[in-house]
DRENMILUM-664969 format. One record per residue (C-alpha): residue number from 1; x negated, y negated, z. Coordinates in nm, 4 decimals, m for minus. Layout:
REM DRENMILUM-664969
+-----+----------+----------+----------+
! num !        x !        y !        z !
+-----+----------+----------+----------+
! NUM !        X !        Y !        Z !
...
+-----+----------+----------+----------+
This chain:
REM DRENMILUM-664969
+-----+----------+----------+----------+
! num !        x !        y !        z !
+-----+----------+----------+----------+
!   1 !  m8.8320 !   0.7843 !   2.5240 !
!   2 !  m8.5655 !   0.8964 !   2.2744 !
!   3 !  m8.4017 !   1.2332 !   2.2213 !
!   4 !  m8.4803 !   1.4528 !   1.9225 !
!   5 !  m8.1463 !   1.3710 !   1.7603 !
!   6 !  m8.1913 !   0.9973 !   1.8205 !
!   7 !  m8.5397 !   1.0112 !   1.6686 !
!   8 !  m8.4156 !   1.2007 !   1.3633 !
!   9 !  m8.1276 !   0.9566 !   1.3156 !
!  10 !  m8.3654 !   0.6592 !   1.3288 !
!  11 !  m8.6030 !   0.8205 !   1.0802 !
!  12 !  m8.3272 !   0.9084 !   0.8328 !
!  13 !  m8.1605 !   0.5678 !   0.8642 !
!  14 !  m8.4914 !   0.4094 !   0.7597 !
!  15 !  m8.5006 !   0.6074 !   0.4328 !
!  16 !  m8.4838 !   0.3999 !   0.1142 !
!  17 !  m8.4232 !   0.5505 !  m0.2284 !
!  18 !  m8.7400 !   0.5791 !  m0.4332 !
!  19 !  m8.7843 !   0.3846 !  m0.7610 !
!  20 !  m8.6795 !   0.5575 !  m1.0828 !
!  21 !  m8.9405 !   0.6155 !  m1.3530 !
!  22 !  m8.9469 !   0.7818 !  m1.6949 !
!  23 !  m9.1923 !   1.0690 !  m1.7413 !
!  24 !  m9.2665 !   1.3328 !  m2.0016 !
!  25 !  m9.0633 !   1.6507 !  m1.9622 !
!  26 !  m9.3907 !   1.8448 !  m1.9783 !
!  27 !  m9.5023 !   1.6676 !  m1.6561 !
!  28 !  m9.1726 !   1.6943 !  m1.4687 !
!  29 !  m9.2278 !   2.0210 !  m1.2775 !
!  30 !  m9.1585 !   1.9595 !  m0.9067 !
!  31 !  m9.0112 !   1.6099 !  m0.9511 !
!  32 !  m8.6537 !   1.5117 !  m0.8646 !
!  33 !  m8.4091 !   1.4284 !  m1.1414 !
!  34 !  m8.2694 !   1.0727 !  m1.1336 !
!  35 !  m8.0074 !   1.1126 !  m1.4062 !
!  36 !  m7.7335 !   1.3574 !  m1.4900 !
!  37 !  m7.8031 !   1.5863 !  m1.7847 !
!  38 !  m7.5121 !   1.6720 !  m2.0152 !
!  39 !  m7.4717 !   1.9260 !  m2.2936 !
!  40 !  m7.5187 !   1.7544 !  m2.6301 !
!  41 !  m7.3380 !   2.0475 !  m2.7971 !
!  42 !  m7.1806 !   2.3771 !  m2.7023 !
!  43 !  m7.3937 !   2.6413 !  m2.5256 !
!  44 !  m7.4533 !   2.8462 !  m2.7334 !
!  45 !  m7.3926 !   2.6166 !  m3.0315 !
!  46 !  m7.2625 !   2.9018 !  m3.2513 !
!  47 !  m7.1423 !   3.2613 !  m3.2259 !
!  48 !  m7.4778 !   3.4215 !  m3.1526 !
!  49 !  m7.5793 !   3.7768 !  m3.2339 !
!  50 !  m7.7040 !   3.9532 !  m2.9184 !
!  51 !  m7.8623 !   4.2665 !  m3.0685 !
!  52 !  m8.0321 !   4.3818 !  m3.3870 !
!  53 !  m7.7777 !   4.5771 !  m3.5899 !
!  54 !  m7.4916 !   4.5246 !  m3.8328 !
!  55 !  m7.1784 !   4.3132 !  m3.8154 !
!  56 !  m6.8359 !   4.4301 !  m3.9326 !
!  57 !  m6.4740 !   4.3199 !  m3.8902 !
!  58 !  m6.2428 !   4.4962 !  m3.6451 !
!  59 !  m5.9679 !   4.5314 !  m3.9085 !
!  60 !  m6.1874 !   4.7812 !  m4.0939 !
!  61 !  m6.2007 !   5.0013 !  m3.7838 !
!  62 !  m5.8231 !   4.9818 !  m3.7493 !
!  63 !  m5.7977 !   5.1103 !  m4.1040 !
!  64 !  m6.0211 !   5.4047 !  m4.0124 !
!  65 !  m6.3341 !   5.2907 !  m4.1964 !
!  66 !  m6.6609 !   5.4354 !  m4.0651 !
!  67 !  m6.8866 !   5.3787 !  m4.3666 !
!  68 !  m6.9794 !   5.0231 !  m4.4672 !
!  69 !  m7.1645 !   4.8783 !  m4.7639 !
!  70 !  m7.4582 !   4.6580 !  m4.6587 !
!  71 !  m7.4296 !   4.3171 !  m4.8239 !
!  72 !  m7.7384 !   4.1317 !  m4.7035 !
!  73 !  m7.9222 !   4.0257 !  m4.3899 !
!  74 !  m7.8823 !   3.7365 !  m4.1427 !
!  75 !  m8.1836 !   3.6449 !  m3.9310 !
!  76 !  m8.2325 !   3.3838 !  m3.6596 !
!  77 !  m8.2851 !   3.0425 !  m3.8138 !
!  78 !  m8.0904 !   3.1158 !  m4.1340 !
!  79 !  m7.7743 !   2.9223 !  m4.2318 !
!  80 !  m7.4449 !   3.1016 !  m4.1735 !
!  81 !  m7.3622 !   3.3648 !  m4.4352 !
!  82 !  m7.0166 !   3.3954 !  m4.5887 !
!  83 !  m6.7746 !   3.6859 !  m4.5577 !
!  84 !  m6.8600 !   3.9640 !  m4.8039 !
!  85 !  m6.5227 !   4.1380 !  m4.8130 !
!  86 !  m6.3343 !   4.4177 !  m4.6381 !
!  87 !  m6.5475 !   4.7246 !  m4.5784 !
!  88 !  m6.8704 !   4.5270 !  m4.5927 !
!  89 !  m7.1396 !   4.4938 !  m4.3316 !
!  90 !  m7.4356 !   4.2583 !  m4.2933 !
!  91 !  m7.7577 !   4.3415 !  m4.1155 !
!  92 !  m7.8044 !   4.0912 !  m3.8321 !
!  93 !  m8.0951 !   4.0095 !  m3.6047 !
!  94 !  m8.0888 !   3.8960 !  m3.2421 !
!  95 !  m8.0373 !   3.5200 !  m3.2197 !
!  96 !  m7.8830 !   3.4844 !  m3.5665 !
!  97 !  m7.5604 !   3.2947 !  m3.6257 !
!  98 !  m7.2820 !   3.5488 !  m3.6776 !
!  99 !  m7.1814 !   3.5572 !  m4.0470 !
! 100 !  m6.8363 !   3.4196 !  m4.1270 !
! 101 !  m6.5475 !   3.6674 !  m4.1149 !
! 102 !  m6.7098 !   3.9258 !  m3.8840 !
! 103 !  m6.6318 !   3.9898 !  m3.5178 !
! 104 !  m6.8248 !   4.2994 !  m3.4055 !
! 105 !  m7.1993 !   4.3653 !  m3.3847 !
! 106 !  m7.3078 !   4.7297 !  m3.3704 !
! 107 !  m7.6703 !   4.8059 !  m3.2681 !
! 108 !  m7.8937 !   4.9923 !  m3.5103 !
! 109 !  m7.9134 !   5.2737 !  m3.2525 !
! 110 !  m7.5411 !   5.3423 !  m3.3075 !
! 111 !  m7.5511 !   5.3731 !  m3.6876 !
! 112 !  m7.7135 !   5.5842 !  m3.9574 !
! 113 !  m7.8221 !   5.4103 !  m4.2758 !
! 114 !  m7.8727 !   5.5646 !  m4.6159 !
! 115 !  m7.9871 !   5.3251 !  m4.8882 !
! 116 !  m7.7263 !   5.0435 !  m4.8850 !
! 117 !  m7.4686 !   5.2136 !  m4.6609 !
! 118 !  m7.4253 !   5.2161 !  m4.2838 !
! 119 !  m7.2364 !   5.5025 !  m4.1166 !
! 120 !  m7.1023 !   5.4540 !  m3.7627 !
! 121 !  m7.1991 !   5.7232 !  m3.5115 !
! 122 !  m6.8871 !   5.6377 !  m3.3114 !
! 123 !  m6.5805 !   5.4275 !  m3.4030 !
! 124 !  m6.4698 !   5.2907 !  m3.0621 !
! 125 !  m6.5989 !   4.9326 !  m3.0910 !
! 126 !  m6.4041 !   4.6383 !  m2.9515 !
! 127 !  m6.3723 !   4.2954 !  m3.1043 !
! 128 !  m6.6474 !   4.0611 !  m2.9760 !
! 129 !  m6.8942 !   4.3381 !  m2.8956 !
! 130 !  m7.2556 !   4.2114 !  m2.8703 !
! 131 !  m7.1551 !   3.8562 !  m2.9661 !
! 132 !  m7.2367 !   3.5564 !  m2.7436 !
! 133 !  m6.9410 !   3.3325 !  m2.8274 !
! 134 !  m6.9871 !   2.9635 !  m2.9079 !
! 135 !  m6.9422 !   2.7457 !  m2.5976 !
! 136 !  m6.9098 !   3.0415 !  m2.3631 !
! 137 !  m7.1826 !   2.9151 !  m2.1280 !
! 138 !  m7.1096 !   2.5408 !  m2.1407 !
! 139 !  m6.8958 !   2.3102 !  m2.3520 !
! 140 !  m7.0268 !   1.9977 !  m2.5260 !
! 141 !  m7.0261 !   1.7046 !  m2.2822 !
! 142 !  m7.0230 !   1.9219 !  m1.9691 !
! 143 !  m7.2550 !   1.8430 !  m1.6788 !
! 144 !  m7.5543 !   2.0761 !  m1.6864 !
! 145 !  m7.7813 !   1.9352 !  m1.4139 !
! 146 !  m7.6917 !   1.6757 !  m1.1500 !
! 147 !  m7.9270 !   1.3985 !  m1.0471 !
! 148 !  m8.0956 !   1.4776 !  m0.7190 !
! 149 !  m8.1942 !   1.8237 !  m0.8448 !
! 150 !  m8.5556 !   1.9312 !  m0.8020 !
! 151 !  m8.6882 !   2.0224 !  m1.1445 !
! 152 !  m8.8281 !   2.3706 !  m1.1927 !
! 153 !  m8.8810 !   2.5971 !  m1.4917 !
! 154 !  m8.5066 !   2.6727 !  m1.5464 !
! 155 !  m8.4213 !   2.3012 !  m1.5432 !
! 156 !  m8.7076 !   2.2221 !  m1.7832 !
! 157 !  m8.5737 !   2.4797 !  m2.0280 !
! 158 !  m8.2222 !   2.3334 !  m2.0177 !
! 159 !  m8.3459 !   1.9726 !  m2.0494 !
! 160 !  m8.5545 !   2.0694 !  m2.3514 !
! 161 !  m8.2535 !   2.2403 !  m2.5079 !
! 162 !  m8.0514 !   1.9165 !  m2.5011 !
! 163 !  m8.3337 !   1.7289 !  m2.6717 !
! 164 !  m8.4787 !   1.5149 !  m2.3912 !
! 165 !  m8.8566 !   1.4859 !  m2.4230 !
! 166 !  m8.8665 !   1.2271 !  m2.1428 !
! 167 !  m8.6572 !   1.2238 !  m1.8296 !
! 168 !  m8.5728 !   0.9835 !  m1.5460 !
! 169 !  m8.7047 !   1.0990 !  m1.2075 !
! 170 !  m8.7532 !   0.9512 !  m0.8624 !
! 171 !  m9.1099 !   0.8347 !  m0.8176 !
! 172 !  m9.3067 !   1.0606 !  m0.5867 !
! 173 !  m9.4764 !   0.9172 !  m0.2791 !
! 174 !  m9.8447 !   0.8292 !  m0.2731 !
! 175 !  m9.9299 !   0.9195 !   0.0867 !
! 176 ! m10.2308 !   0.8325 !   0.3000 !
! 177 ! m10.3025 !   1.0842 !   0.5767 !
! 178 ! m10.5317 !   0.9482 !   0.8461 !
! 179 ! m10.6843 !   1.1576 !   1.1225 !
! 180 ! m10.8389 !   0.9783 !   1.4189 !
! 181 ! m11.0861 !   1.0864 !   1.6822 !
! 182 ! m11.4584 !   1.0816 !   1.7566 !
! 183 ! m11.4557 !   1.4583 !   1.8007 !
! 184 ! m11.3779 !   1.5277 !   1.4348 !
! 185 ! m11.6355 !   1.6095 !   1.1681 !
! 186 ! m11.5949 !   1.7067 !   0.8038 !
! 187 ! m11.5041 !   2.0549 !   0.6883 !
! 188 ! m11.8496 !   2.1177 !   0.5421 !
! 189 ! m12.0373 !   1.9911 !   0.8496 !
! 190 ! m12.1774 !   2.1942 !   1.1375 !
! 191 ! m12.0018 !   2.0637 !   1.4507 !
! 192 ! m12.1852 !   2.0045 !   1.7755 !
! 193 ! m12.0654 !   2.1899 !   2.0810 !
! 194 ! m11.8333 !   1.8996 !   2.1688 !
! 195 ! m11.6904 !   1.8536 !   1.8147 !
! 196 ! m11.4390 !   2.0254 !   1.5873 !
! 197 ! m11.3880 !   2.0224 !   1.2129 !
! 198 ! m11.0984 !   1.8151 !   1.0839 !
! 199 ! m10.8002 !   2.0283 !   0.9815 !
! 200 ! m10.4770 !   1.8363 !   1.0504 !
! 201 ! m10.5011 !   1.6015 !   0.7538 !
! 202 ! m10.5711 !   1.8686 !   0.4953 !
! 203 ! m10.3033 !   2.0955 !   0.6428 !
! 204 ! m10.0406 !   1.8201 !   0.6232 !
! 205 ! m10.1585 !   1.7270 !   0.2735 !
! 206 ! m10.1067 !   2.0846 !   0.1540 !
! 207 !  m9.7397 !   2.0716 !   0.2573 !
! 208 !  m9.6833 !   1.7337 !   0.0917 !
! 209 !  m9.8588 !   1.8356 !  m0.2304 !
! 210 !  m9.6332 !   2.1395 !  m0.2497 !
! 211 !  m9.3426 !   1.8944 !  m0.2306 !
! 212 !  m9.4779 !   1.7138 !  m0.5377 !
! 213 !  m9.6403 !   1.4091 !  m0.3748 !
! 214 !  m9.9945 !   1.2785 !  m0.4095 !
! 215 ! m10.2079 !   1.2488 !  m0.0978 !
! 216 ! m10.5448 !   1.1233 !   0.0150 !
! 217 ! m10.7061 !   1.2066 !   0.3477 !
! 218 ! m10.9012 !   0.9607 !   0.5636 !
! 219 ! m11.0780 !   0.9795 !   0.8978 !
! 220 ! m11.1291 !   0.6884 !   1.1377 !
! 221 ! m11.3064 !   0.7108 !   1.4729 !
! 222 ! m11.1532 !   0.5893 !   1.7993 !
! 223 ! m11.2554 !   0.2280 !   1.7430 !
! 224 ! m10.9796 !  m0.0327 !   1.7697 !
! 225 ! m11.1437 !  m0.2836 !   1.5344 !
! 226 ! m11.2183 !  m0.0208 !   1.2695 !
! 227 ! m10.8637 !   0.1102 !   1.2966 !
! 228 ! m10.7209 !  m0.2388 !   1.2376 !
! 229 ! m10.9470 !  m0.3056 !   0.9393 !
! 230 ! m10.8943 !   0.0287 !   0.7703 !
! 231 ! m10.5258 !   0.0860 !   0.8406 !
! 232 ! m10.4370 !  m0.2605 !   0.7124 !
! 233 ! m10.6126 !  m0.1909 !   0.3835 !
! 234 ! m10.4669 !   0.1586 !   0.3528 !
! 235 ! m10.1100 !   0.0385 !   0.4076 !
! 236 ! m10.1516 !  m0.2079 !   0.1202 !
! 237 ! m10.2467 !   0.0747 !  m0.1163 !
! 238 ! m10.0095 !   0.3595 !  m0.0268 !
! 239 !  m9.6326 !   0.4195 !  m0.0115 !
! 240 !  m9.6440 !   0.6071 !   0.3185 !
! 241 !  m9.8849 !   0.6374 !   0.6074 !
! 242 !  m9.9138 !   0.9495 !   0.8223 !
! 243 ! m10.1506 !   0.9443 !   1.1176 !
! 244 ! m10.2675 !   1.2278 !   1.3371 !
! 245 ! m10.4053 !   1.1467 !   1.6814 !
! 246 ! m10.4495 !   0.8399 !   1.9006 !
! 247 ! m10.0808 !   0.7915 !   1.9899 !
! 248 ! m10.0673 !   0.9013 !   2.3532 !
! 249 ! m10.1509 !   0.6964 !   2.6649 !
! 250 ! m10.5237 !   0.7577 !   2.6974 !
! 251 ! m10.7766 !   0.4736 !   2.7054 !
! 252 ! m10.8856 !   0.5555 !   2.3488 !
! 253 ! m10.5354 !   0.5967 !   2.2061 !
! 254 ! m10.5388 !   0.2707 !   2.0098 !
! 255 ! m10.2965 !   0.3600 !   1.7303 !
! 256 !  m9.9691 !   0.2164 !   1.8755 !
! 257 ! m10.1312 !  m0.1182 !   1.9627 !
! 258 ! m10.3117 !  m0.1364 !   1.6281 !
! 259 !  m9.9951 !  m0.0663 !   1.4321 !
! 260 !  m9.8049 !  m0.3373 !   1.6158 !
! 261 ! m10.0933 !  m0.5811 !   1.5597 !
! 262 ! m10.0582 !  m0.5060 !   1.1870 !
! 263 !  m9.6900 !  m0.6101 !   1.2034 !
! 264 !  m9.5566 !  m0.2584 !   1.1735 !
! 265 !  m9.2110 !  m0.2638 !   1.3327 !
! 266 !  m9.1972 !   0.0040 !   1.6000 !
! 267 !  m8.8696 !   0.1950 !   1.5815 !
! 268 !  m8.9538 !   0.4378 !   1.8595 !
! 269 !  m9.2481 !   0.5804 !   2.0538 !
! 270 !  m9.2300 !   0.9110 !   2.2410 !
! 271 !  m8.9640 !   1.1753 !   2.1847 !
! 272 !  m8.8245 !   1.4102 !   2.4488 !
! 273 !  m8.9690 !   1.7221 !   2.2865 !
! 274 !  m9.2448 !   1.9794 !   2.3215 !
! 275 !  m9.4707 !   1.9811 !   2.1284 !
! 276 !  m9.4983 !   1.6333 !   1.9750 !
! 277 !  m9.3831 !   1.4144 !   2.2619 !
! 278 !  m9.6086 !   1.1093 !   2.1818 !
! 279 !  m9.4725 !   1.0767 !   1.8231 !
! 280 !  m9.4573 !   0.7101 !   1.7043 !
! 281 !  m9.2527 !   0.5862 !   1.4070 !
! 282 !  m9.2245 !   0.2469 !   1.2438 !
! 283 !  m9.1814 !   0.0525 !   0.9201 !
! 284 !  m9.3730 !  m0.2283 !   0.7532 !
! 285 !  m9.1787 !  m0.3658 !   0.4592 !
! 286 !  m9.0908 !  m0.0549 !   0.2629 !
! 287 !  m9.3831 !   0.1473 !   0.3988 !
! 288 !  m9.2907 !   0.4117 !   0.6576 !
! 289 !  m9.5516 !   0.4948 !   0.9210 !
! 290 !  m9.5436 !   0.8330 !   1.0955 !
! 291 !  m9.7972 !   0.8573 !   1.3782 !
! 292 !  m9.8121 !   1.2140 !   1.5066 !
! 293 ! m10.0016 !   1.3553 !   1.8054 !
! 294 ! m10.3431 !   1.4994 !   1.7243 !
! 295 ! m10.2761 !   1.8564 !   1.8335 !
! 296 ! m10.2278 !   2.0569 !   1.5128 !
! 297 !  m9.9055 !   2.2358 !   1.6079 !
! 298 !  m9.7534 !   1.9028 !   1.7168 !
! 299 !  m9.8318 !   1.7271 !   1.3899 !
! 300 !  m9.7193 !   2.0286 !   1.1881 !
! 301 !  m9.3850 !   2.0426 !   1.3688 !
! 302 !  m9.3256 !   1.6670 !   1.3403 !
! 303 !  m9.3961 !   1.6746 !   0.9685 !
! 304 !  m9.1318 !   1.9433 !   0.9131 !
! 305 !  m8.8752 !   1.8095 !   1.1603 !
! 306 !  m8.8929 !   1.4392 !   1.0684 !
! 307 !  m9.1152 !   1.3433 !   0.7738 !
! 308 !  m8.9910 !   1.6003 !   0.5227 !
! 309 !  m8.6197 !   1.5235 !   0.5824 !
! 310 !  m8.7066 !   1.1524 !   0.5452 !
! 311 !  m8.8849 !   1.2192 !   0.2142 !
! 312 !  m8.6005 !   1.4366 !   0.0881 !
! 313 !  m8.3469 !   1.1645 !   0.1616 !
! 314 !  m8.5610 !   0.9035 !  m0.0176 !
! 315 !  m8.5696 !   1.1372 !  m0.3182 !
! 316 !  m8.1879 !   1.1912 !  m0.2908 !
! 317 !  m8.2382 !   1.5638 !  m0.2403 !
! 318 !  m7.9346 !   1.7205 !  m0.0705 !
! 319 !  m7.9843 !   1.8305 !   0.2873 !
! 320 !  m8.0579 !   2.1996 !   0.3174 !
! 321 !  m7.8024 !   2.3975 !   0.5204 !
! 322 !  m7.9255 !   2.4535 !   0.8740 !
! 323 !  m8.0579 !   2.8071 !   0.9219 !
! 324 !  m7.9872 !   2.9974 !   1.2443 !
! 325 !  m8.1448 !   3.3061 !   1.3945 !
! 326 !  m8.0608 !   3.5434 !   1.6793 !
! 327 !  m8.3090 !   3.5154 !   1.9654 !
! 328 !  m8.4764 !   3.8499 !   2.0375 !
! 329 !  m8.5597 !   3.7838 !   2.4046 !
! 330 !  m8.4626 !   3.5683 !   2.6992 !
! 331 !  m8.6679 !   3.2471 !   2.7248 !
! 332 !  m8.7264 !   2.9959 !   3.0075 !
! 333 !  m8.8663 !   2.6441 !   2.9603 !
! 334 !  m8.8768 !   2.3021 !   3.1270 !
! 335 !  m8.5944 !   2.0570 !   3.0686 !
! 336 !  m8.5186 !   1.7824 !   2.9728 !
! 337 !  m8.7477 !   1.8376 !   2.6725 !
! 338 !  m8.6308 !   1.9995 !   2.3509 !
! 339 !  m8.8663 !   2.2926 !   2.3022 !
! 340 !  m8.9892 !   2.4047 !   1.9596 !
! 341 !  m9.1814 !   2.7320 !   2.0029 !
! 342 !  m9.3099 !   2.9176 !   1.6997 !
! 343 !  m9.1224 !   3.2321 !   1.6004 !
! 344 !  m9.1481 !   3.5162 !   1.3541 !
! 345 !  m8.8265 !   3.5381 !   1.1533 !
! 346 !  m8.7119 !   3.8743 !   1.0229 !
! 347 !  m8.3915 !   4.0404 !   0.9068 !
! 348 !  m8.2240 !   4.3235 !   1.0975 !
! 349 !  m7.9071 !   4.4759 !   0.9549 !
! 350 !  m7.8723 !   4.1750 !   0.7272 !
! 351 !  m7.8898 !   3.9233 !   1.0154 !
! 352 !  m8.1767 !   3.6770 !   1.0678 !
! 353 !  m8.3584 !   3.7297 !   1.4001 !
! 354 !  m8.6346 !   3.5333 !   1.5746 !
! 355 !  m8.9164 !   3.6984 !   1.7657 !
! 356 !  m9.0681 !   3.4395 !   2.0016 !
! 357 !  m9.4462 !   3.3923 !   1.9605 !
! 358 !  m9.5309 !   3.0564 !   2.1222 !
! 359 !  m9.9080 !   3.1002 !   2.1248 !
! 360 ! m10.1382 !   2.9129 !   2.3613 !
! 361 !  m9.9929 !   2.5636 !   2.3293 !
! 362 !  m9.9934 !   2.2831 !   2.0724 !
! 363 ! m10.3648 !   2.3223 !   2.0049 !
! 364 ! m10.3315 !   2.6851 !   1.8963 !
! 365 ! m10.3637 !   2.6264 !   1.5232 !
! 366 ! m10.4229 !   2.9911 !   1.4354 !
! 367 ! m10.0891 !   3.0933 !   1.5886 !
! 368 !  m9.9098 !   2.9249 !   1.2980 !
! 369 ! m10.0407 !   3.2050 !   1.0761 !
! 370 !  m9.8654 !   3.4688 !   1.2869 !
! 371 !  m9.5255 !   3.3043 !   1.2481 !
! 372 !  m9.3072 !   3.1417 !   0.9843 !
! 373 !  m9.0790 !   2.9001 !   1.1695 !
! 374 !  m9.0038 !   2.6936 !   1.4776 !
! 375 !  m8.6908 !   2.7532 !   1.6802 !
! 376 !  m8.5140 !   2.4608 !   1.8519 !
! 377 !  m8.4202 !   2.5076 !   2.2187 !
! 378 !  m8.1707 !   2.2627 !   2.3689 !
! 379 !  m8.3160 !   2.0020 !   2.6092 !
! 380 !  m8.0164 !   2.0328 !   2.8446 !
! 381 !  m8.0970 !   2.3955 !   2.9214 !
! 382 !  m8.3794 !   2.5665 !   3.1071 !
! 383 !  m8.2980 !   2.9252 !   3.0083 !
! 384 !  m8.1527 !   3.0813 !   2.6957 !
! 385 !  m8.0385 !   3.4424 !   2.6876 !
! 386 !  m8.1335 !   3.7062 !   2.4382 !
! 387 !  m7.8857 !   3.7139 !   2.1491 !
! 388 !  m7.8299 !   3.3372 !   2.1412 !
! 389 !  m7.7891 !   3.1875 !   1.7923 !
! 390 !  m8.0411 !   2.9058 !   1.7518 !
! 391 !  m8.1389 !   2.6588 !   1.4763 !
! 392 !  m8.4711 !   2.7232 !   1.3061 !
! 393 !  m8.7150 !   2.5126 !   1.1034 !
! 394 !  m8.8890 !   2.7271 !   0.8441 !
! 395 !  m9.2372 !   2.6310 !   0.7346 !
! 396 !  m9.2895 !   2.9317 !   0.5075 !
+-----+----------+----------+----------+
């Protein structure tokens, strides 16, 4: 049996960078960028008018001018207009390129216009007012987005602005999620008194889909021959295999033996933790195999503690800073197992706190709804006092 840290180290050391593919920018939401994106010109690319109004030159204000002759209009999308002389003004629209020779934009709300003249309602305007200067945001050639960034709506907007209709990204995983057990029936079936509806696979799939990966759920009964036949075929068709159930030491827990018979290299089996102690992990070629215990809280914890960090490393996503919370009450537990009870995180006076709500064990699926994280309690301890600062694993 390995410690939690040893298990995590083994899992992360097995991570291999995903292949790089080119996709349409329109389809890139949620993917991870595999190239740096640079500014192809200054941001903004010209002195940009920020408000509808008129533009004048500051020298006219210094000379005491407050009435200006309107000499035309500049709208967004028009070529740059030339300077029209001292004492002139040009009507300008938001987004237009600032006409040559002008350095102040005054909103329409601050002027009175009569025919072709504009009268200032106040004279105290500073040079550069309401002008977004060329290159103020970013200079041509500057790094805008680093590879390893998860692409969202802001990134899509920036990538489009630099003229990239396709983009290099790390290929998402195609993941098979297999639940095992004779007691499981489909969601739309009426279970017998000794059966339950399958939930682990679809719950795990929902997390992985949110991460941008494709998934397919399977169910295989506790039959060693059927497990060998089906798992072998599934591993040939998917990038990752996640199993739920059949990994403990019962007479019908065939998964570890089946995986080894399929030449999956076992990297560890059983972790000194609660819940999730029977967790099995191995590799076949480039295909990682995560075999989680069947209890829903166990599989849910293991996915967040081990599988998601593995996936993030394969996608070159930077590690998220570890979050910590102040424990709201004294807790006792059995060592030497690292304990991951569920907690409700909340802020008090700007500090993150954790209210312990462990539920009724690793089979208490509904308790996950009443909480939003797991807290990690050190295996070397048996008691932790109220007020201790502890690492947390958020799941929502």
